[in-house]
BATINU-821243 format. One record per atom (N, C-alpha, C): x, y, z; residue number from 1. Coordinates in steps of 0.001 Angstrom, whole numbers. Each point is the difference from the previous one (the first is absolute). Example, Ala and Ser with C-alpha at 12.3 -4.5 7.8 and 13.67 -1.06 7.14 Angstrom:
BEGIN
@X: 13190&Y: -5690&Z: 7800&k: 1
@X: -890&Y: 1190&Z: 0&k: 1
@X: 900&Y: 1200&Z: 0&k: 1
@X: -350&Y: 1050&Z: -720&k: 2
@X: 820&Y: 1190&Z: 60&k: 2
@X: -770&Y: 1090&Z: 730&k: 2
This chain:
BEGIN
@X: 81373&Y: 84832&Z: 104282&k: 1
@X: -168&Y: 913&Z: -135&k: 1
@X: 15&Y: -431&Z: -1927&k: 1
@X: 905&Y: -610&Z: -212&k: 2
@X: 759&Y: -254&Z: -1378&k: 2
@X: -1880&Y: -428&Z: -689&k: 2
@X: -991&Y: -815&Z: 401&k: 3
@X: -780&Y: -71&Z: -322&k: 3
@X: -1072&Y: 865&Z: -854&k: 3
@X: 68&Y: 1449&Z: 806&k: 4
@X: -849&Y: 1470&Z: -295&k: 4
@X: 986&Y: 360&Z: -1172&k: 4
@X: 1258&Y: -207&Z: -186&k: 5
@X: 928&Y: 690&Z: -960&k: 5
@X: -517&Y: -225&Z: -1258&k: 5
@X: -738&Y: -1076&Z: -111&k: 6
@X: 63&Y: 3&Z: -1578&k: 6
@X: -1458&Y: 957&Z: -393&k: 6
@X: -822&Y: 136&Z: 904&k: 7
@X: -723&Y: 1093&Z: -850&k: 7
@X: 396&Y: 1419&Z: 3&k: 7
@X: 670&Y: 747&Z: 795&k: 8
@X: 980&Y: 771&Z: -283&k: 8
@X: 567&Y: 271&Z: -1754&k: 8
@X: -621&Y: 1168&Z: -266&k: 9
@X: 1143&Y: 79&Z: -1101&k: 9
@X: 991&Y: 107&Z: -544&k: 9
@X: 1342&Y: 1002&Z: 944&k: 10
@X: 902&Y: -444&Z: -307&k: 10
@X: 859&Y: -174&Z: 1248&k: 10
@X: 1044&Y: -962&Z: 330&k: 11
@X: 1048&Y: -159&Z: 1111&k: 11
@X: 370&Y: -183&Z: -435&k: 11
@X: 1094&Y: 286&Z: 638&k: 12
@X: 1390&Y: -180&Z: -233&k: 12
@X: 832&Y: -186&Z: 1164&k: 12
@X: 309&Y: -1358&Z: -156&k: 13
@X: 798&Y: -898&Z: 2018&k: 13
@X: 1313&Y: 93&Z: -672&k: 13
@X: 744&Y: 787&Z: 1804&k: 14
@X: 1482&Y: -653&Z: 211&k: 14
@X: 176&Y: -633&Z: 604&k: 14
@X: 1198&Y: -306&Z: 742&k: 15
@X: 86&Y: -1080&Z: 982&k: 15
@X: 1052&Y: -668&Z: -406&k: 15
@X: 183&Y: -1679&Z: 620&k: 16
@X: 985&Y: -1067&Z: -52&k: 16
@X: -563&Y: -544&Z: -1197&k: 16
@X: -1592&Y: -432&Z: 13&k: 17
@X: -571&Y: -328&Z: -345&k: 17
@X: -117&Y: -1190&Z: -1505&k: 17
@X: 556&Y: -1353&Z: -437&k: 18
@X: 251&Y: 387&Z: -1950&k: 18
@X: -1538&Y: 453&Z: -698&k: 18
@X: -802&Y: 231&Z: 818&k: 19
@X: -1390&Y: 700&Z: -703&k: 19
@X: 183&Y: 1257&Z: -281&k: 19
@X: 1170&Y: 739&Z: 923&k: 20
@X: -193&Y: 1439&Z: 221&k: 20
@X: 802&Y: 572&Z: -1553&k: 20
@X: -811&Y: 978&Z: -203&k: 21
@X: 488&Y: 831&Z: -944&k: 21
@X: 1116&Y: 551&Z: -282&k: 21
@X: 283&Y: 801&Z: 1298&k: 22
@X: 1535&Y: 403&Z: 299&k: 22
@X: -182&Y: -1076&Z: 1085&k: 22
@X: 1471&Y: -959&Z: -110&k: 23
@X: 179&Y: -692&Z: 967&k: 23
@X: 1369&Y: 14&Z: 325&k: 23
@X: 773&Y: 13&Z: 1509&k: 24
@X: 778&Y: 78&Z: 435&k: 24
@X: 839&Y: -824&Z: -804&k: 24
@X: 1259&Y: -366&Z: 3&k: 25
@X: 917&Y: -1431&Z: -465&k: 25
@X: 1039&Y: 65&Z: 601&k: 25
@X: 408&Y: 1388&Z: 263&k: 26
@X: 1642&Y: -106&Z: 977&k: 26
@X: 150&Y: 1198&Z: 549&k: 26
@X: 753&Y: 278&Z: 1012&k: 27
@X: 268&Y: 803&Z: 799&k: 27
@X: 465&Y: 56&Z: 1075&k: 27
@X: 932&Y: 1042&Z: 53&k: 28
@X: 1802&Y: -163&Z: 882&k: 28
@X: 237&Y: 1111&Z: 426&k: 28
@X: 255&Y: 406&Z: 1114&k: 29
@X: 934&Y: 876&Z: 733&k: 29
@X: 1352&Y: 376&Z: -945&k: 29
@X: 285&Y: 1140&Z: -362&k: 30
@X: 1420&Y: 342&Z: -463&k: 30
@X: 415&Y: 1233&Z: 716&k: 30
@X: 1240&Y: -161&Z: 260&k: 31
@X: 1266&Y: 1042&Z: 470&k: 31
@X: 921&Y: 527&Z: -805&k: 31
@X: -577&Y: 1358&Z: -589&k: 32
@X: 1026&Y: 340&Z: -1195&k: 32
@X: 321&Y: 1362&Z: 277&k: 32
@X: 1208&Y: 452&Z: -263&k: 33
@X: 332&Y: 737&Z: 760&k: 33
@X: -285&Y: 1268&Z: 1351&k: 33
@X: -181&Y: -1189&Z: 475&k: 34
@X: -206&Y: 744&Z: 1837&k: 34
@X: -1466&Y: 157&Z: 81&k: 34
@X: -690&Y: -550&Z: -1451&k: 35
@X: -1718&Y: 335&Z: 24&k: 35
@X: -425&Y: -1622&Z: 642&k: 35
@X: -1423&Y: 194&Z: 456&k: 36
@X: -674&Y: -1287&Z: -401&k: 36
@X: -1269&Y: 32&Z: -673&k: 36
@X: -628&Y: -315&Z: -531&k: 37
@X: -783&Y: -749&Z: -1027&k: 37
@X: -223&Y: -1179&Z: -316&k: 37
@X: -1216&Y: -304&Z: -619&k: 38
@X: -457&Y: -1709&Z: -291&k: 38
@X: 686&Y: 454&Z: -1979&k: 38
@X: -74&Y: -1271&Z: -565&k: 39
@X: -708&Y: -566&Z: -985&k: 39
@X: -1233&Y: -617&Z: -364&k: 39
@X: -391&Y: -390&Z: -753&k: 40
@X: -1619&Y: -403&Z: -33&k: 40
@X: 282&Y: -737&Z: -1638&k: 40
@X: -241&Y: -717&Z: -325&k: 41
@X: -660&Y: -309&Z: -970&k: 41
@X: -1869&Y: -831&Z: 129&k: 41
@X: -371&Y: 396&Z: -540&k: 42
@X: -1373&Y: -259&Z: -795&k: 42
@X: -522&Y: -874&Z: -1486&k: 42
@X: -555&Y: -630&Z: 524&k: 43
@X: -553&Y: -841&Z: -683&k: 43
@X: 790&Y: -1145&Z: -772&k: 43
@X: 671&Y: 792&Z: 209&k: 44
@X: 1807&Y: -1341&Z: -352&k: 44
@X: 947&Y: 633&Z: -1183&k: 44
@X: -572&Y: 1531&Z: -103&k: 45
@X: 915&Y: 588&Z: -1423&k: 45
@X: 584&Y: 1268&Z: 767&k: 45
@X: -816&Y: 668&Z: 818&k: 46
@X: -35&Y: 1998&Z: -34&k: 46
@X: 696&Y: -182&Z: 984&k: 46
@X: 1103&Y: 898&Z: 327&k: 47
@X: 632&Y: 337&Z: 1199&k: 47
@X: -196&Y: 1535&Z: 338&k: 47
@X: 153&Y: 220&Z: 971&k: 48
@X: 262&Y: 1390&Z: 473&k: 48
@X: 498&Y: 35&Z: 1530&k: 48
@X: 438&Y: 1228&Z: -116&k: 49
@X: 506&Y: 126&Z: 1942&k: 49
@X: -294&Y: 1216&Z: 658&k: 49
@X: -639&Y: -388&Z: 709&k: 50
@X: -103&Y: 720&Z: 1234&k: 50
@X: 628&Y: 873&Z: 791&k: 50
@X: -130&Y: 1113&Z: 630&k: 51
@X: 1395&Y: 436&Z: 1089&k: 51
@X: -680&Y: -225&Z: 1229&k: 51
@X: -975&Y: -706&Z: 348&k: 52
@X: -374&Y: -980&Z: 1147&k: 52
@X: 72&Y: -938&Z: 464&k: 52
@X: -302&Y: -833&Z: 1406&k: 53
@X: 466&Y: -1279&Z: 201&k: 53
@X: -1077&Y: -220&Z: 82&k: 53
@X: -286&Y: -1424&Z: 472&k: 54
@X: -1811&Y: -569&Z: 316&k: 54
@X: -332&Y: -525&Z: -1621&k: 54
@X: 69&Y: -1646&Z: 634&k: 55
@X: -1365&Y: 50&Z: -988&k: 55
@X: -832&Y: 417&Z: -60&k: 55
@X: -632&Y: 483&Z: 468&k: 56
@X: -1722&Y: 553&Z: -56&k: 56
@X: 343&Y: 1409&Z: -654&k: 56
@X: 992&Y: 433&Z: 161&k: 57
@X: 61&Y: 757&Z: -1239&k: 57
@X: 71&Y: -128&Z: -1756&k: 57
@X: 528&Y: -1265&Z: -36&k: 58
@X: -309&Y: -782&Z: -1104&k: 58
@X: -1276&Y: 95&Z: -542&k: 58
@X: -741&Y: -569&Z: 897&k: 59
@X: -1051&Y: 106&Z: -154&k: 59
@X: -517&Y: 1230&Z: -64&k: 59
@X: -90&Y: 680&Z: 692&k: 60
@X: -536&Y: 1543&Z: -184&k: 60
@X: 288&Y: 330&Z: -1687&k: 60
@X: 1135&Y: 17&Z: -276&k: 61
@X: 504&Y: -375&Z: -1639&k: 61
@X: -873&Y: 127&Z: -1106&k: 61
@X: 176&Y: -1697&Z: 458&k: 62
@X: -1176&Y: -372&Z: -693&k: 62
@X: -1323&Y: 341&Z: -369&k: 62
@X: -936&Y: 192&Z: 1693&k: 63
@X: -1287&Y: 695&Z: 240&k: 63
@X: 358&Y: 1308&Z: -602&k: 63
@X: 705&Y: 797&Z: -1064&k: 64
@X: 109&Y: 1303&Z: -527&k: 64
@X: -221&Y: -821&Z: -1373&k: 64
@X: 314&Y: -631&Z: -303&k: 65
@X: 667&Y: -140&Z: -800&k: 65
@X: -1294&Y: -934&Z: -519&k: 65
@X: -659&Y: -693&Z: 499&k: 66
@X: -1529&Y: -407&Z: -720&k: 66
@X: -650&Y: 787&Z: 230&k: 66
@X: 44&Y: 1032&Z: 490&k: 67
@X: -1203&Y: 1192&Z: 137&k: 67
@X: 58&Y: 1329&Z: -1038&k: 67
@X: 1215&Y: -143&Z: -744&k: 68
@X: 917&Y: 493&Z: -980&k: 68
@X: -1074&Y: -463&Z: -921&k: 68
@X: -8&Y: -1546&Z: 148&k: 69
@X: 157&Y: -771&Z: -1820&k: 69
@X: -2113&Y: 467&Z: 329&k: 69
@X: -640&Y: 112&Z: 1113&k: 70
@X: -1055&Y: -407&Z: -290&k: 70
@X: -541&Y: 1533&Z: -308&k: 70
@X: 599&Y: 865&Z: -98&k: 71
@X: -277&Y: 1531&Z: -584&k: 71
@X: 197&Y: -475&Z: -1412&k: 71
């Protein structure tokens, strides 16, 4: 698929790849005051906390950021 992306007018990528625009660099599950959640770091410098569990939800958050960036 990557070979076709060069022809696209605007591509914003996400994932764990070093080439991704929004790169998941750290994720950990936390328990704080009896609440479960995720702390994630993307691009090695931005932190966020989600009231969800599962690394897939960190990826979903990055997908939402990438979509917002596209607009």
